[in-house]
C-alpha positions in Angstrom: 25.6 -1.2 -31.2 23.9 -4.1 -29.3 21.4 -2.9 -26.8 18.8 -4.3 -24.4 15.7 -2.1 -23.9 13.8 -2.2 -20.6 10.4 -0.7 -20.2 6.8 -1.6 -19.4 4.0 0.9 -19.9 2.8 3.0 -22.9 5.3 5.7 -22.0 8.2 3.4 -23.0 6.9 2.4 -26.4 7.9 5.6 -28.4 11.4 5.3 -27.0 11.7 1.7 -28.1 10.1 2.5 -31.5 12.7 5.3 -32.1 15.6 2.9 -31.3 14.1 0.3 -33.6 13.5 2.8 -36.4 17.1 4.1 -36.1 18.4 0.6 -36.8 20.0 -0.3 -33.4 20.5 -4.0 -32.8 17.9 -4.6 -30.1 18.9 -8.0 -28.8 16.0 -8.1 -26.3 13.2 -6.0 -24.7 12.7 -6.6 -21.0 9.3 -5.9 -19.5 7.5 -6.4 -16.2 5.3 -9.5 -16.1 1.8 -9.2 -17.5 -0.5 -8.2 -14.6 -3.4 -6.1 -16.0 -6.6 -7.9 -17.0 -9.5 -7.1 -19.3 -13.1 -7.1 -18.2 -13.2 -10.9 -18.8 -10.2 -11.5 -16.6 -7.8 -12.3 -19.4 -4.2 -11.1 -18.8 -3.2 -8.2 -21.1 0.3 -8.0 -22.6 2.3 -5.0 -21.4 2.6 -2.3 -24.1 6.3 -2.9 -24.5 5.8 -6.7 -24.8 3.1 -6.1 -27.4 5.4 -3.8 -29.4 8.4 -6.2 -29.1 6.5 -9.3 -30.3 4.9 -7.4 -33.2 8.4 -6.3 -34.4 10.2 -9.6 -34.0 12.1 -8.5 -30.9 12.9 -11.1 -28.1 10.8 -10.2 -25.0 11.9 -11.2 -21.6 9.8 -10.8 -18.4 11.1 -11.1 -14.9 9.6 -10.9 -11.5 13.1 -10.0 -10.2 15.6 -9.0 -12.8 18.5 -9.3 -10.3 18.0 -13.1 -10.5 18.7 -13.2 -14.2 22.0 -11.4 -14.6 23.6 -14.4 -16.3 20.9 -14.5 -19.0 21.4 -10.8 -19.6 25.2 -11.2 -19.9 24.7 -14.0 -22.5 23.1 -11.4 -24.7 26.3 -9.3 -24.7 24.7 -5.9 -24.8 27.0 -2.8 -25.3 24.4 -0.7 -23.5 21.0 -1.0 -21.8 18.2 1.6 -22.1 15.4 1.9 -19.5 12.2 3.9 -19.7 9.6 3.4 -16.9 10.7 -0.2 -16.4 9.4 -0.4 -12.8 12.2 -2.2 -10.9 15.3 -0.9 -9.1 18.4 -2.4 -10.7 21.1 -4.1 -8.6 24.8 -3.5 -8.9 25.1 -6.8 -10.8 22.6 -5.7 -13.4 24.2 -2.3 -13.7 27.5 -4.0 -14.4 26.3 -6.0 -17.4 26.8 -3.6 -20.3 30.2 -1.9 -20.7 28.7 1.4 -21.6 26.3 1.3 -18.6 22.6 1.9 -18.5 20.8 5.1 -19.6 17.3 5.9 -18.2 14.7 8.2 -19.8 13.1 9.9 -16.8 10.0 12.0 -17.1 11.1 15.0 -15.0 13.8 17.6 -14.8 16.0 15.8 -12.3 16.7 16.2 -9.4 13.0 17.2 -9.2 10.5 14.4 -8.9 12.6 11.4 -8.5 10.5 8.3 -8.2 7.6 6.5 -9.9 5.0 9.2 -10.5 6.9 12.3 -11.9 4.2 13.2 -14.5 1.3 13.2 -12.0 3.4 14.9 -9.3 4.3 17.8 -11.6 0.6 18.4 -12.4 -0.4 18.0 -8.7 2.1 20.7 -7.7 0.8 23.1 -10.3 4.0 23.2 -12.3 3.9 25.0 -15.7 7.0 23.3 -16.9 8.6 19.9 -16.7 10.7 17.8 -19.0 12.7 14.7 -19.6 16.2 13.7 -18.4 18.5 11.2 -19.9 20.4 9.9 -16.8 23.1 7.3 -16.3 21.6 4.8 -13.9 23.2 4.0 -10.6 21.9 2.1 -7.6 20.1 5.0 -6.0 16.5 6.1 -6.8 17.1 8.3 -9.9 20.3 9.7 -8.5 22.6 9.1 -11.5 24.5 11.6 -13.4 22.6 13.7 -16.0 23.5 13.1 -19.7 21.0 15.4 -21.4 17.8 17.3 -20.6 14.8 18.7 -22.6 12.2 21.0 -21.1 8.4 20.6 -21.9 5.6 23.1 -21.2 2.6 21.9 -19.2 -0.6 23.3 -20.6 -3.6 24.2 -18.4 -5.5 21.4 -20.2 -2.9 18.7 -19.8 -3.8 15.5 -18.0 -1.4 12.9 -16.9 -2.1 11.0 -20.1 -1.6 13.9 -22.4 1.5 15.1 -20.7 2.9 11.6 -20.5 2.5 11.3 -24.2 4.3 14.6 -24.8 7.2 13.6 -22.5 7.5 10.2 -24.1 7.9 11.7 -27.5 10.3 14.3 -26.2 12.3 11.6 -24.4 12.5 9.4 -27.5 13.8 12.3 -29.6 16.3 13.4 -26.9 17.7 9.8 -26.6 18.1 9.5 -30.3 20.1 12.8 -30.3 22.1 11.9 -27.2 23.0 8.2 -27.7 25.6 8.5 -30.5 27.7 11.1 -28.7 27.3 9.3 -25.4 28.6 6.1 -26.9 31.5 7.9 -28.4 32.5 9.5 -25.1 31.7 13.0 -26.3 29.4 14.0 -23.4 30.5 15.4 -20.1 28.1 14.0 -17.5 26.7 16.4 -14.8 26.2 15.4 -11.2 22.8 16.0 -9.7 22.4 18.5 -6.8 20.8 16.2 -4.2 20.0 19.3 -2.0 17.4 20.2 -4.6 15.9 16.7 -4.9 12.2 16.0 -4.5 10.6 12.6 -4.4 7.2 11.2 -5.6 5.5 8.1 -4.4 3.8 5.2 -6.2 0.1 6.2 -6.8 -2.6 4.1 -5.2 -6.3 4.0 -6.0 -7.1 5.7 -2.7 -5.1 8.8 -3.8 -7.9 9.6 -6.2 -10.4 10.4 -3.3 -11.2 14.1 -3.3 -11.0 16.2 -0.1 -13.4 19.1 -0.8 -11.7 21.2 1.9 -8.9 21.7 -0.5 -8.9 24.8 -2.8 -10.5 24.6 -6.2 -7.0 25.0 -7.7 -5.7 22.0 -5.8 -8.7 19.8 -6.7 -8.6 20.8 -10.4 -4.9 19.8 -10.5 -5.8 16.5 -8.8 -8.5 15.8 -11.4 -6.0 16.4 -14.3 -3.2 14.5 -12.6 -5.3 11.4 -12.0 -6.9 11.2 -15.5 -7.0 8.4 -16.5 -6.0 6.5 -13.4 -7.0 6.2 -10.6 -9.4 9.1 -11.5 -10.4 11.7 -9.0 -13.4 10.3 -7.1 -16.0 11.5 -4.7 -19.2 9.9 -3.4 -22.7 11.0 -4.5 -25.5 9.5 -2.3 -23.0 6.8 -1.3 -22.0 5.9 -4.9 -18.6 6.5 -6.4 -18.7 9.6 -8.6 -15.7 10.0 -10.9 -14.6 13.3 -12.3 -12.4 13.2 -15.4 -12.5 16.9 -16.3 -13.5 20.1 -14.5 -13.1 23.9 -14.6 -12.4 26.2 -11.7 -14.7 29.1 -10.7 -14.7 31.6 -7.9 -18.2 30.8 -6.4 -17.9 30.1 -2.6 -19.9 27.7 -0.5 -19.7 24.8 2.0 -17.1 22.3 0.8 -18.7 19.5 -1.2 -22.1 21.3 -1.6 -23.6 21.0 -5.0 -25.5 23.6 -7.0 -27.0 23.1 -10.4 -27.4 26.2 -12.4 -27.9 26.9 -16.2 -27.1 23.3 -17.0 -23.9 23.3 -15.0 -22.9 21.4 -11.8 -21.0 23.6 -9.3 -19.2 21.9 -6.4 -17.9 24.2 -3.6 -14.3 23.7 -2.4 -12.4 25.0 0.6 -11.7 28.1 -1.6 -13.6 28.6 -4.8 -15.5 25.9 -6.7 -15.2 23.6 -9.6 -17.5 22.8 -12.4 -17.2 19.1 -13.4 -17.5 18.7 -17.2 -16.9 14.9 -17.7 -18.1 12.5 -15.1 -18.9 8.8 -14.6 -21.0 6.6 -12.3 -20.2 2.9 -11.7 -21.2 0.6 -14.6 -21.8 3.6 -16.8 -19.6 5.2 -19.5 -18.0 8.6 -18.9 -20.3 11.4 -20.1 -20.4 15.2 -20.3 -22.1 17.0 -17.5 -25.2 18.1 -19.6 -25.9 14.4 -20.4 -25.4 13.4 -16.8 -27.8 16.1 -15.4 -30.5 15.1 -17.9 -30.6 11.7 -16.3 -29.9 12.6 -12.7 -31.8 15.3 -10.8 -29.7 16.7 -8.0 -31.8 18.1 -5.2 -31.0 21.3 -3.3 -28.7 20.3 -0.4 -26.9 17.5 -2.3 -23.3 17.1 -0.9 -20.4 15.2 -2.4 -18.5 13.3 0.3 -15.1 11.8 0.8 -16.5 8.3 1.4 
């Protein structure tokens, strides 16, 4: 079976790796253009591009894939597989492979359609999510469901750890699904659009903490935005990033800081949180004990939204 794989971030790599290991004829991997830079300003290859080049797979990168339909047709794929590719596909692209396009989506569709399903599941306090293999159509994650696998969300899961679990689950589910799908043995299931929820693209400003929210909501936000954009507040006018925290029941004025027994307690709208891993600009992330040894927080210190 000739296939084109389309994906960009780390989430997509285990899916591509499984297809490669299973011996599928991957005629090309398509990735978004390189955009991220290192500290020196050098462009970094996308994770999918890096994998493709290191495994001898042709890598194509398009600003707008809809402008390259002829090139895709020339590769004569039987099927195309997408996983966090990052562009909506036009009807012309969808019509390229005779078997259509399958997408590995990191939620239990129709829940969390859109670009941030992993973060959104954590933000909403879900205890379970999963992966859906979907036949792609022109709508935003509206295509028919091919197969589904549930994944438990642990209390300690961050967006990074959960994304890794979902990626591995999606790779395994696709490898189990693809042969039967190609043979026409799977009955596709329509999504119930009445149950659909949507999630937006995350921006850096989404990480700013509103201390009027409950400790539970803020703790979920800290987990959801680890490792980007990272939940952030302001300490004496300087960005103060919180990577990990625990909830506690102590009450107080939202944002007010108390230091007790080597712990930092920040009051929320309901309850409090105890940051355990934090970071100041230009410094590495550190545990709270190390931070407090180097930074004396006076009585009356308040963390602010800006």
